[in-house]
C-alpha positions in Angstrom: -86.0 19.6 -15.9 -87.4 15.7 -15.9 -83.8 15.1 -14.7 -83.8 16.9 -11.6 -87.6 16.2 -10.3 -86.4 12.9 -10.4 -83.3 12.8 -7.9 -86.5 13.7 -5.0 -89.3 12.0 -4.4 -92.9 13.2 -5.3 -93.1 16.0 -3.0 -90.6 17.7 -0.8 -91.5 17.2 2.8 -90.5 19.9 6.1 -90.5 18.7 9.9 -93.8 20.0 11.0 -96.5 17.0 11.3 -99.9 17.9 10.5 -103.2 16.6 12.9 -103.1 13.3 11.3 -99.7 12.5 12.3 -97.5 13.5 8.8 -95.3 15.4 7.3 -96.6 18.7 6.2 -95.2 18.8 2.2 -93.6 22.4 0.8 -95.9 24.6 -1.3 -94.7 23.6 -5.5 -92.8 26.3 -5.7 -90.6 24.6 -3.7 -90.4 21.6 -5.5 -89.4 24.1 -8.9 -86.9 26.1 -7.3 -84.6 23.5 -6.2 -85.0 21.5 -9.2 -83.7 24.3 -11.0 -81.0 25.0 -8.6 -80.5 21.6 -9.1 -79.6 21.7 -12.9 -77.4 25.1 -12.4 -75.7 23.1 -10.4 -75.0 20.5 -12.3 -74.4 22.5 -15.6 -71.8 24.9 -13.2 -70.5 21.9 -12.6 -69.8 21.0 -16.0 -68.8 24.8 -16.6 -66.1 24.6 -14.2 -64.5 21.2 -15.0 -64.7 22.0 -19.0 -62.8 25.0 -18.2 -60.1 23.3 -15.8 -59.3 20.9 -18.8 -59.3 23.2 -21.2 -56.8 25.4 -19.1 -54.8 22.4 -17.6 -54.5 19.8 -21.1 -51.6 21.6 -22.6 -49.8 21.3 -19.6 -50.6 18.1 -18.0 -50.3 16.9 -22.3 -46.9 17.9 -21.3 -46.0 16.6 -18.3 -47.6 13.4 -19.7 -45.1 13.1 -22.4 -41.8 14.4 -20.2 -42.9 11.4 -17.4 -43.1 8.6 -20.0 -39.2 10.2 -20.9 -38.7 8.9 -17.7 -39.8 6.4 -18.0 -38.7 4.9 -20.8 -35.4 6.1 -19.4 -35.7 4.2 -15.8 -36.3 1.5 -18.3 -32.8 1.9 -20.3 -31.3 2.2 -17.0 -32.6 -1.4 -15.2 -31.7 -3.2 -18.8 -27.8 -2.1 -19.1 -28.0 -2.9 -15.2 -29.3 -6.3 -15.9 -26.5 -6.6 -19.0 -23.8 -5.8 -17.2 -25.0 -8.7 -14.2 -25.0 -11.4 -17.5 
């Protein structure tokens, strides 16, 4: 929980002010809840990215392989054109 707590200051402030004009602070339970939500959110994003790369990985690998072959064909075409001009 230390990582989540370090994302915001010591307390989460409300917009209401006390009699001295200072912002009021939410209770400790709100800070704990926000910390847990930050950690769960980070874990959910990590899982989503991992799952997407697992699903898309083989397709992207094939796409990159095909693009590499296309680049090789274009290079050889330019080499052939440059030889004909000489």
